[in-house]
C-alpha positions, 0 to 999 in steps of 0.5 A, a space after each residue: 506701781 501696785 497702788 496706781 493699778 488699784 486706783 485705776 480699777 476703782 475709777 473704771 468701775 465707777 464710770 461704767 454705764 451699769 453702775 451709773 444706771 444703778 444710781 437712778 433708774 427712771 423706769 423703775 421710779 415711774 412704775 413705783 410712783 404710778 402704783 402708789 398713785 393708783 393705791 391712793 386713788 383706790 383708797 380715796 374712792 373706798 373712803 368716799 363710798 364708805 362715807 356716802 354709805 354711812 351717811 346715806 349721801 348720794 352722788 347728786 348731793 356730793 356734786 351739789 355740795 362741791 358745786 360740780 352739778 351740771 347746771 352750776 358747771 354750765 353757768 360757770 362756763 357761760 360766765 367765763 365765756 362772757 368775760 372772755 368775750 368782753 376782754 376780746 372786744 373791749 378795744 374794738 373802738 379804741 383805735 380812733 377818738 370820736 372826732 378823728 378820721 382816717 379820711 385824709 381829705 377830711 382831716 381839716 375838720 378834726 379840730 373843730 369836731 374835737 372842740 365841739 365834742 369836748 363841750 358835750 360833757 359840760 352840757 347836762 342834757 347830753 346825758 339825758 336824751 334821747 335815750 331814757 335813763 333807768 327808772 328809779 324804785 321811788 315811783 308813786 302810783 300816779 307816776 307809775 300809771 302815767 308811765 305805764 304806756 311807755 313801759 313794756 314789761 318793765 323794760 326801758 322805753 328807748 326814746 324819751 318823748 316827754 316835754 323835757 326831751 323834745 324837740 332838740 333830741 328827737 330832731 337830732 335822732 330823726 336826722 341820724 336815723 337809721 342809727 348805725 348798728 353799734 349805736 342802735 344796739 349799743 354794746 358798752 363792752 365794745 366801747 370800753 377801750 375808747 371810753 378809757 381814752 376819752 376819760 384821759 383826755 376830757 377831765 370834765 367827762 371823767 368828773 361827770 362819769 364819776 358822779 354816777 350812782 351805780 353801773 349797769 343799765 344806767 351807765 349804759 344809757 349814760 354812754 349811749 347818749 354821750 356817743 349819740 351826741 358825738 355821732 351827731 357832731 360828726 354828722 353836722 361837721 361832715 365826718 362819717 358816722 359809719 366810720 366808727 359805729 357801722 360794723 359790729 365786732 365778729 364773734 371771737 374764735 375759740 382761740 381768741 377766747 382762750 387767749 382772753 381767758 388766759 390774760 384775765 
């Protein structure tokens, strides 16, 4: 009986709240950690000050060496914002292929439009006009002088008016003018999702695109010309051009940009 009483007393003592708290006191631990971190931060600042004083390094140089200057930070923020915008708008036109329509009464025209558009990638002149390709660096002085009137401050002349691009391209352009906003001020980023869908459907388009020597402005003109001809096919076959290219995407909100940045 004495042995049982002793055991019960020990168990009771170990299960009291005061004994439990003595094993792991969170308040005490947090205080200790905070004090330790403060001491470490103070020490690091002291070391930084001593090094800067010894080597005569000012704060501006430290920021430059660590890529934390105001201009570099602003540049990184601008790049991040642009990448987030691209991520947000890339599927803006992806819902509908160029030969499709939401107009049920004109569904009968879709197959004919598709057939004609799939032939566009087989025609070389589809990608040559009406908008000019970027000039190459291999231009002699005579050619440069001849093209000087068409080039303003090194910028592309959007409409090619040489004998090789008239009259068919310019005639088509005249019929479609004024172009809808997304074709007039062509934004490649808003077409990315649509382009990905097209490359999966049109093998010849995929082949021609793969032969582009570089991206940038040259690729932008490549797709601007292609979608111009798609728009013209819609026009000729009785489908609305504005249905696809009339409205630009609204500027993404800060929440959308944040989501896009997280996804990227």
